[in-house]
C-alpha positions in Angstrom: 90.6 52.4 154.5 90.2 49.3 155.9 91.2 46.2 153.8 89.1 43.7 152.4 89.9 40.3 154.0 88.9 42.5 157.3 85.6 42.9 156.2 85.6 39.7 154.6 85.8 38.5 158.6 84.0 40.9 160.0 81.2 39.6 157.3 81.4 35.9 158.6 81.4 36.7 162.1 78.3 38.9 161.4 76.5 36.2 159.4 77.7 33.9 162.4 75.6 36.0 165.2 73.0 36.1 162.8 72.3 32.3 162.7 73.6 32.3 166.4 70.5 34.8 167.2 68.1 32.7 165.2 68.5 29.9 167.6 67.8 32.3 170.5 64.0 31.7 170.0 64.1 27.8 171.4 67.0 28.1 173.4 67.9 30.4 176.7 71.1 29.1 176.6 71.6 29.9 173.0 70.3 33.7 173.7 73.5 34.0 176.4 76.2 33.0 173.6 75.2 35.5 171.4 75.0 37.8 174.3 78.3 37.3 175.2 79.8 36.9 171.3 78.0 40.3 170.5 79.7 41.9 173.6 83.1 40.8 172.1 82.2 42.1 168.8 81.7 44.9 169.8 85.1 45.1 171.1 86.4 44.4 168.2 84.8 47.1 166.3 86.0 49.4 168.3 89.7 48.1 168.3 89.2 48.4 164.2 87.9 52.0 164.8 84.8 51.5 163.3 82.9 53.9 165.3 79.7 54.4 163.8 79.2 50.2 163.7 80.1 49.8 167.3 77.7 52.6 168.2 74.9 50.6 166.4 76.1 47.5 168.0 76.0 48.8 171.4 72.6 49.8 170.5 72.4 46.5 169.5 73.4 44.9 173.2 71.5 47.5 175.1 67.9 45.8 174.3 69.1 42.6 174.0 68.9 41.2 177.5 68.8 37.3 178.0 65.9 35.7 179.3 65.4 32.6 180.6 61.6 31.9 180.8 60.2 34.0 178.8 60.3 35.0 175.1 62.5 37.5 173.9 60.7 40.9 173.1 63.1 42.4 171.0 63.7 39.4 168.4 62.8 41.6 165.8 64.5 44.8 166.2 67.3 43.1 166.4 67.8 40.8 163.7 66.5 44.1 161.7 69.6 45.5 163.2 71.9 42.7 162.2 70.4 43.1 158.4 71.3 46.7 158.4 75.0 45.9 159.5 75.2 43.3 157.0 74.0 46.0 154.3 77.1 48.1 155.4 79.3 45.7 155.6 78.2 44.6 151.9 78.3 48.3 150.6 82.0 48.6 152.4 83.2 45.4 150.4 81.7 46.5 146.7 83.5 50.0 147.3 86.8 48.1 147.8 85.7 46.3 144.5 85.4 49.2 143.0 88.6 51.0 143.7 
């Protein structure tokens, strides 16, 4: 089982990605930044051995394609995926607190 501090770091990064993702609606540059940071986060998840979460994040990146001149048609789907991952992290943290 992973230590609590690692889960907190993952939780913090997901929060930051969520905030950045909300900014993507008004800025194509923020969309590209989100995509890049999300790719690095996927790599971190894989290195930590969190394969299920990495798979979910890989699916997220599969639908995330930054556009310069049009609205993202997958914004809500990406947002929902980020929320599901946050819930998964919270569940993991609550299990550590109980143990």
